[in-house]
C-alpha positions, 0 to 999 in steps of 0.5 A: 104514429109508431116508430120502427124498432131500433136494430138490435146490437148484433144487427147494427151495420158498419156501412149504415153507422159510417154513413150516419156519422159522415155529417158534421151535424150528426157528429156534433149530436153524437158528441153532445150525447156522448156524456151518456145522458138522455136528452130531450129533442128540445134541449139540442141546438144546431144551426139548422131548421127544426125539420132538418134537425129531426132528419139528422136525428132520424138518420142516427136512429135508423142507423142504430147510433141512437135510441129515441123514446117518446113520452106523450108529445116529447121525444128523448134521445140517447146514444147507444154507446154500449151496443156500438162498442160491443158491435164496433169496438173502438169505432166511436172513440176514434170518431169522437177523438178525430171530431174533437181534434178537428172541431167537427160538430162544434156548432151543435150543443145544448140549450143554455150551454156554450 
C-alpha cells in the first residue's frame, strides 16, 4: 500500500499542525523525535495499543509534523523540524517548552529507556 506524499514545507497548514499537536500522546512522540534522529516505530513506547499508536503517527504524518519512511515491512519516522521551523518560526520550540514545563507527553518514550 503506497502512502500519500508528505506535504511540502510551504503547504503545511497551521490549523492541521495545531490539531495534530493537541493530543498528549502526539506531543510526547514529538518530544521523543525532537532529538533529530530517525526512529523505528518499534522503538516508540506509549501507553496505548499499537493500532492507536499507529493512528497517532498517521495524524502527525498527515499534518506534516513527521516524515515516515518504509523499508520492507518496517517503518521509520523523523520530525520535520527544519520544515516546521521555516513555515512556523518558534512554534515547535514553544510547544515543546510548554509540554516539558507541564510534563505533557512524559508517558511516551523509547524502548529500553525510562
